[in-house]
C-alpha positions as CSV (number, residue, x, y, z in Angstrom):
1,M,-8.5,-3.7,-6.0
2,Y,-7.9,-0.9,-3.6
3,C,-4.1,-0.5,-3.6
4,G,-2.6,1.0,-0.5
5,N,0.1,2.8,-2.4
6,C,-2.4,4.3,-4.8
7,L,-4.5,5.5,-1.8
8,R,-1.4,7.0,-0.3
9,D,-0.3,8.8,-3.5
10,N,-3.8,10.1,-4.1
11,A,-4.1,11.4,-0.5
12,L,-0.7,13.0,-0.7
13,V,-1.4,14.9,-4.0
14,A,-4.8,16.1,-2.7
15,A,-3.2,17.3,0.5
16,L,-0.4,19.2,-1.4
17,N,-3.0,20.9,-3.5
18,R,-5.1,21.9,-0.5
19,L,-1.9,23.5,1.0
20,G,-1.7,25.7,-2.1
21,H,0.9,23.8,-4.1
22,S,0.5,22.6,-7.7
23,A,0.8,18.8,-7.7
24,L,0.0,16.5,-10.6
25,L,-0.7,12.7,-10.2
26,A,0.2,10.8,-13.4
27,P,-1.3,7.3,-13.3
28,L,0.7,4.4,-14.6
29,Y,-0.3,0.9,-15.9
30,L,-4.1,1.1,-14.9
31,P,-6.7,3.7,-13.9
32,L,-6.6,4.2,-10.1
33,T,-9.2,2.4,-8.1
34,L,-9.9,4.6,-5.1
35,D,-12.5,5.1,-2.4
36,E,-12.1,8.9,-2.4
37,P,-12.0,11.6,-5.1
38,D,-9.4,10.8,-7.8
39,S,-6.6,13.4,-8.0
40,S,-5.6,11.9,-11.4
41,A,-9.0,12.5,-13.0
42,G,-8.7,13.6,-16.6
43,M,-5.0,12.6,-16.8
44,P,-3.7,10.3,-19.5
45,I,-2.5,6.8,-18.4
46,F,1.1,6.2,-19.1
47,F,2.9,2.9,-19.4
48,S,-0.5,1.3,-20.1
49,G,-0.4,-2.2,-18.6
50,L,-1.4,-3.7,-21.9
51,N,1.2,-1.8,-23.9
52,V,3.9,-2.7,-21.3
53,Y,3.1,-6.3,-21.6
54,L,2.8,-6.4,-25.4
55,Q,6.0,-4.5,-25.9
56,Q,7.8,-7.0,-23.6
57,K,6.5,-9.9,-25.6
58,A,7.0,-8.8,-29.2
59,A,9.2,-6.2,-30.9
60,V,6.5,-5.3,-33.4
61,F,4.5,-3.6,-30.6
62,R,7.5,-1.4,-29.7
63,A,7.0,0.3,-33.1
64,A,3.2,0.1,-33.3
65,P,1.4,3.1,-34.8
66,R,0.3,5.7,-32.3
67,W,-3.4,5.1,-32.9
68,L,-2.9,1.4,-31.8
69,N,-0.9,2.5,-28.8
70,R,-3.6,4.9,-27.8
71,L,-6.3,2.3,-28.3
72,T,-4.5,-0.2,-26.0
73,A,-4.2,2.6,-23.3
74,A,-8.0,3.3,-23.3
75,P,-9.1,3.5,-19.6
76,A,-12.3,1.5,-20.2
77,L,-10.2,-1.4,-21.6
78,L,-7.7,-1.2,-18.8
79,R,-10.4,-1.2,-16.2
80,W,-11.9,-4.3,-17.7
81,L,-8.5,-6.1,-17.8
82,G,-7.7,-4.9,-14.3
83,R,-10.7,-6.8,-12.9
84,L,-9.3,-10.1,-14.0
85,A,-6.6,-10.3,-11.2
86,A,-5.8,-8.5,-8.0
87,K,-2.2,-7.8,-8.6
88,T,0.9,-8.6,-10.7
89,R,2.3,-11.9,-9.5
90,P,6.1,-11.6,-9.4
91,E,6.7,-15.2,-10.4
92,Q,5.2,-14.4,-13.8
93,V,7.0,-11.1,-14.6
94,G,10.7,-11.5,-14.0
95,E,11.9,-10.4,-17.4
96,L,9.3,-7.6,-17.5
97,T,10.5,-6.3,-14.1
98,L,14.1,-6.2,-15.3
99,S,13.1,-4.4,-18.5
100,M,11.2,-1.7,-16.6
101,L,14.2,-1.3,-14.2
102,R,16.4,-0.7,-17.2
103,G,14.4,2.3,-18.3
104,E,15.6,3.7,-21.6
105,E,17.5,0.5,-22.2
106,G,14.4,-1.7,-21.7
107,N,11.6,-2.8,-24.0
108,Q,9.3,0.0,-22.8
109,A,11.6,2.9,-23.8
110,R,8.9,4.2,-26.1
111,E,6.5,4.6,-23.1
112,L,9.1,6.5,-21.2
113,E,9.6,8.9,-24.1
114,E,5.9,9.6,-24.3
115,L,5.7,10.4,-20.6
116,I,8.7,12.8,-21.0
117,G,7.0,14.5,-24.0
118,W,3.9,15.0,-22.0
119,L,5.7,16.4,-19.0
120,K,7.6,18.8,-21.2
121,A,4.3,20.2,-22.4
122,Q,3.3,21.0,-18.8
123,P,4.6,23.8,-16.5
124,K,8.1,22.7,-15.5
125,P,8.0,21.0,-12.1
126,D,10.3,21.8,-9.2
127,V,10.6,18.1,-8.4
128,I,9.4,14.7,-9.6
129,C,8.4,12.0,-7.1
130,L,8.4,8.4,-8.2
131,S,5.8,6.3,-6.3
132,N,8.1,3.4,-5.7
133,C,11.6,2.2,-6.6
134,L,10.4,-0.3,-9.2
135,L,9.9,2.9,-11.3
136,I,13.6,3.9,-10.9
137,G,14.3,3.1,-14.5
138,M,12.7,6.4,-15.4
139,C,15.0,8.5,-13.3
140,R,18.0,8.9,-15.6
141,R,16.0,10.2,-18.6
142,L,13.6,12.3,-16.4
143,K,16.6,14.2,-14.9
144,A,18.4,14.6,-18.2
145,E,15.4,15.8,-20.2
146,L,13.6,18.0,-17.5
147,G,16.6,19.1,-15.5
148,V,14.8,18.7,-12.1
149,P,15.6,16.5,-9.0
150,V,13.9,13.2,-8.5
151,V,12.7,11.7,-5.2
152,C,12.1,8.0,-5.1
153,M,9.7,6.5,-2.6
154,L,10.5,3.1,-1.0
155,Q,7.2,1.3,-0.3
156,G,7.5,-2.4,0.3
157,E,9.1,-3.5,-2.9
158,D,11.4,-6.1,-1.3
159,S,8.7,-8.8,-1.0
160,F,7.9,-8.5,-4.7
161,L,11.5,-8.6,-5.7
162,D,12.3,-11.6,-3.5
163,A,9.4,-13.5,-5.1
164,L,10.8,-13.1,-8.6
165,P,12.0,-16.2,-10.3
166,A,15.5,-17.2,-9.2
167,A,16.8,-16.5,-12.8
168,H,15.9,-12.8,-12.5
169,R,15.9,-12.0,-8.7
170,A,19.6,-11.3,-8.2
171,Q,19.8,-9.3,-11.4
172,A,16.8,-7.2,-10.5
173,W,18.2,-6.3,-7.1
174,S,21.6,-5.5,-8.7
175,T,20.0,-3.3,-11.4
176,L,17.8,-1.5,-8.8
177,A,20.8,-0.9,-6.5
178,E,22.7,0.7,-9.4
179,R,19.8,2.8,-10.7
180,V,18.5,4.0,-7.3
181,Q,21.8,5.9,-6.8
182,E,20.6,8.3,-9.5
183,A,17.7,9.6,-7.4
184,N,18.5,12.7,-5.4
185,L,16.9,11.3,-2.3
186,C,14.8,8.2,-1.3
187,V,11.9,8.3,1.2
188,A,10.8,5.4,3.3
189,P,7.6,5.1,5.3
190,S,9.2,3.8,8.4
191,R,12.6,3.6,10.1
192,Y,12.4,-0.2,9.8
193,F,12.0,0.0,6.0
194,A,14.6,2.7,5.6
195,A,17.2,0.6,7.4
196,R,16.2,-2.6,5.5
197,M,16.3,-1.0,2.0
198,S,19.5,1.1,2.8
199,E,21.3,-2.2,3.4
200,R,19.9,-4.1,0.5
201,L,20.3,-1.2,-2.0
202,R,23.7,-0.1,-0.6
203,L,22.2,3.4,0.1
204,A,24.2,5.7,2.4
205,P,22.0,6.6,5.4
206,E,22.2,10.3,4.5
207,R,20.4,9.6,1.2
208,V,17.3,8.3,2.8
209,R,14.6,10.2,4.7
210,V,11.6,8.8,6.7
211,V,8.2,10.2,6.1
212,Y,5.3,8.3,7.7
213,N,2.4,7.5,5.5
214,G,-0.8,9.4,6.2
215,I,-4.5,8.9,5.4
216,N,-7.4,11.1,4.5
217,L,-9.4,11.5,7.7
218,D,-12.6,12.8,6.1
219,G,-15.5,10.7,7.6
220,Y,-13.8,9.4,10.6
221,D,-15.2,12.1,12.9
222,G,-18.8,10.9,12.8
223,P,-21.0,10.4,15.9
224,V,-20.1,7.6,18.3
225,L,-21.7,4.4,17.2
226,K,-23.8,2.2,19.5
227,P,-21.7,-0.8,20.6
228,Q,-22.3,-4.1,18.9
229,P,-24.4,-6.5,21.1
230,S,-21.4,-8.9,20.9
231,P,-17.7,-8.1,20.6
232,V,-16.3,-8.1,17.0
233,L,-12.8,-9.0,16.0
234,G,-12.1,-7.3,12.6
235,Y,-9.8,-7.5,9.7
236,F,-9.6,-5.0,6.8
237,A,-6.9,-5.6,4.1
238,R,-6.5,-7.6,1.0
239,M,-8.0,-11.1,1.6
240,C,-4.8,-13.1,1.0
241,P,-2.3,-15.3,2.8
242,E,0.4,-12.6,2.8
243,K,-1.7,-10.4,5.1
244,G,-2.2,-13.3,7.5
245,L,-6.0,-13.7,7.2
246,D,-5.7,-17.4,7.7
247,T,-3.7,-16.8,10.9
248,L,-6.5,-14.6,12.2
249,V,-9.1,-17.2,11.3
250,E,-7.2,-19.8,13.3
251,A,-6.9,-17.5,16.2
252,F,-10.6,-16.8,16.1
253,I,-11.3,-20.6,16.1
254,L,-9.0,-21.0,19.2
255,L,-10.9,-18.2,21.0
256,K,-14.3,-19.8,20.2
257,R,-13.0,-23.2,21.4
258,R,-11.8,-21.8,24.7
259,G,-15.2,-20.1,25.3
260,K,-13.8,-17.1,27.1
261,A,-15.0,-14.6,24.5
262,A,-18.8,-15.1,24.7
263,G,-20.6,-14.2,21.5
264,L,-17.4,-13.1,19.7
265,K,-17.8,-12.5,16.0
266,L,-15.3,-12.1,13.2
267,W,-15.8,-9.6,10.4
268,V,-13.5,-9.7,7.4
269,G,-13.3,-6.8,5.0
270,G,-11.0,-5.6,2.3
271,S,-10.1,-6.2,-1.4
272,L,-11.2,-9.6,-2.8
273,S,-10.3,-10.5,-6.4
274,P,-11.0,-13.6,-8.5
275,G,-7.4,-14.6,-7.9
276,D,-7.9,-14.7,-4.1
277,Q,-11.3,-16.2,-4.1
278,P,-10.1,-19.9,-3.8
279,F,-8.2,-18.9,-0.6
280,V,-11.3,-17.3,0.9
281,N,-13.4,-20.3,-0.1
282,A,-10.9,-22.5,1.8
283,L,-11.3,-20.3,4.9
284,R,-15.1,-20.6,4.6
285,D,-14.8,-24.4,4.5
286,R,-12.5,-24.3,7.5
287,L,-15.1,-22.3,9.5
288,Q,-17.8,-24.6,8.3
289,A,-15.9,-27.6,9.6
290,E,-15.7,-25.8,13.0
291,R,-19.4,-25.0,12.8
292,L,-18.7,-21.3,12.9
293,P,-20.0,-19.9,9.7
294,D,-22.7,-17.9,11.4
295,A,-20.2,-16.2,13.6
296,V,-18.2,-14.8,10.6
297,E,-19.1,-12.1,8.0
298,F,-17.2,-11.3,4.8
299,H,-17.5,-7.8,3.4
300,P,-15.4,-7.6,0.2
301,N,-14.6,-4.5,-1.8
302,L,-16.4,-1.9,0.4
303,E,-16.6,1.7,-0.7
304,R,-15.3,4.4,1.6
305,A,-18.3,5.2,3.7
306,D,-19.0,1.5,4.2
307,K,-15.4,0.9,5.1
308,I,-15.4,3.5,7.8
309,A,-18.7,2.2,9.2
310,F,-17.2,-1.3,9.2
311,L,-14.1,-0.2,11.1
312,R,-16.0,1.9,13.6
313,S,-18.2,-1.1,14.5
314,L,-15.2,-3.3,15.6
315,T,-14.0,-4.1,19.1
316,V,-10.5,-5.2,18.2
317,F,-8.6,-5.1,14.9
318,S,-5.8,-7.3,13.5
319,A,-4.2,-7.9,10.1
320,P,-1.3,-10.1,11.1
321,A,0.8,-9.8,7.9
322,R,3.4,-12.5,7.7
323,Y,5.9,-10.7,5.6
324,G,8.1,-7.6,6.3
325,E,5.4,-4.9,6.0
326,A,6.9,-1.6,5.2
327,F,4.1,0.3,6.9
328,G,0.5,-0.9,6.9
329,L,-2.1,1.8,6.2
330,Y,-4.9,-0.5,7.5
331,V,-3.4,0.0,11.0
332,L,-4.0,3.8,10.7
333,E,-7.5,3.3,9.3
334,A,-8.5,1.1,12.3
335,L,-6.9,3.5,14.8
336,A,-8.6,6.5,13.1
337,A,-11.8,4.7,13.9
338,G,-10.8,4.4,17.5
339,V,-10.3,0.7,17.4
340,P,-7.3,-0.9,19.3
341,V,-5.1,-3.1,17.2
342,V,-3.2,-6.4,17.7
343,Q,-0.2,-6.8,15.3
344,P,2.8,-9.1,15.0
345,R,6.0,-8.0,16.7
346,Q,7.9,-7.6,13.4
347,A,8.6,-5.3,10.5
348,A,7.1,-1.8,10.9
349,F,4.4,-2.7,13.4
350,P,6.4,-2.2,16.6
351,E,7.3,1.3,15.3
352,L,3.6,2.1,14.5
353,I,2.4,0.9,17.9
354,A,5.1,2.8,19.7
355,A,4.2,6.0,17.7
356,T,0.5,5.8,18.3
357,G,0.1,3.9,21.6
358,G,-2.9,2.3,20.0
359,G,-2.5,-1.4,20.5
360,V,-0.5,-4.4,21.6
361,L,2.0,-6.7,19.9
362,C,2.2,-10.5,19.8
363,E,4.6,-13.1,18.5
364,P,4.4,-13.3,14.6
365,G,3.0,-16.3,12.8
366,S,1.3,-17.8,15.9
367,P,-2.5,-18.1,16.1
368,Q,-2.1,-19.0,19.8
369,A,-0.2,-15.8,20.6
370,L,-2.6,-13.7,18.5
371,A,-5.6,-15.3,20.3
372,E,-4.1,-14.6,23.7
373,A,-3.4,-10.9,22.8
374,V,-6.9,-10.4,21.5
375,E,-8.4,-12.1,24.5
376,S,-6.4,-9.8,26.8
377,L,-8.1,-6.8,25.2
378,L,-11.6,-8.3,25.3
379,A,-11.1,-9.1,29.0
380,K,-10.3,-5.4,29.8
381,P,-12.7,-3.2,27.8
382,A,-11.7,0.0,29.6
383,W,-8.0,-0.7,28.7
384,A,-8.9,-1.5,25.1
385,K,-11.0,1.7,24.9
386,S,-8.1,3.8,26.2
387,L,-5.7,2.3,23.6
388,G,-8.2,3.0,20.8
389,E,-8.6,6.6,22.0
390,A,-4.9,7.1,22.2
391,G,-4.4,5.7,18.7
392,R,-7.2,7.8,17.3
393,A,-5.6,11.0,18.7
394,A,-2.2,10.1,17.4
395,V,-3.4,9.4,13.9
396,H,-5.2,12.8,13.8
397,E,-2.1,14.5,15.1
398,K,0.7,12.7,13.3
399,F,-0.6,10.5,10.5
400,S,-3.1,12.6,8.5
401,A,-2.6,13.2,4.8
402,G,-1.8,16.8,5.7
403,A,1.0,15.8,8.1
404,M,2.4,13.5,5.4
405,A,2.2,16.3,2.8
406,Q,4.0,18.8,5.2
407,A,6.8,16.2,5.8
408,M,7.2,15.6,2.1
409,L,7.3,19.3,1.4
410,R,10.3,19.5,3.7
411,V,12.0,16.8,1.7
412,F,11.2,18.5,-1.6
413,A,12.5,21.9,-0.3
414,E,15.7,20.2,0.8
415,I,16.6,18.8,-2.6
416,V,15.4,21.8,-4.6
417,S,17.6,24.1,-2.5
418,C,20.6,21.8,-3.1
419,T,20.0,21.4,-6.9
420,P,21.9,23.8,-9.2
421,G,19.8,25.9,-11.5
């Protein structure tokens, strides 16, 4: 699975290094799956997903010999296990989430001490940046042992926490709200998510900064592609209900029934795992029942060059996520390819559309509203083209990995200058 947070972290570290800084990316749980060069290549994997699970389930694994701990952290084994499911399902890991949030008081304390030991053997960092606030349990020990400030990213954790079993949900939010106060600063990818998490975690506004996510733009500047013979409505994200793929399919069916978008096709790309295959199969059956299978193409798990070619072949893009998306890297990817987007009027999407000028908004959760918005763009190709061009220019100017790195450097400099010693 290509994880948006992993892609962002990798792009950030690569951009920091290109700017002449020394940045290390330490992978946790599983080896990174990326569609660009891996900035963590050659690094050990900490908090091996298998070790974390075993240490949660049985005390004997918390004192296992080092050779066994290293064996169960082998990248080849973790890659094989990682192919069995797309992502951790919150309803199955309530106790494990609480344990990780408790850090040195949790069942994975040994993993934390091994990470600290490794960090102490490296050149002392000026700052440590945690990829998301579900890792905040590390903060207390990292600051105590290394004596450096810690920045904590906020990256869409609320939907995961809200889906935890009821027996663990409130406790997880309470523990997180307590522990996140130990970070020197938090960084959110949008004003929407900064406000949302400030309220839910009782964070004072002055302790949260907003840094927009950015993407690696290598490959997006190729020659202009010859237009498709028929218009193409596209989607590129994880193929799952949460990202609204079924809403898009229903909107496409409505467009075909109305007959106003002659020859319109639907192309679906993005991550597809065994866990999401039944959902995609059900969508295929729905399209078959409407006698539309020949008008739809599925392109799962594309590598980078194929992903960019896919995006640049689209006429209109939409990934109508039905939850409170903190950002949505797929919007940047579509705009970088010069494709106008249609997104729900909720979460971070209005902010992104306003900042890029690259698309239009519609009412969330409504296939009818989505179909009408897509149809308005298809009916006015010159307008759609102008939106795509505006979005592409904005992404290159404000949403590149380099722009993200520069903004993060300002945050790092701020806390380093304010930290004694």
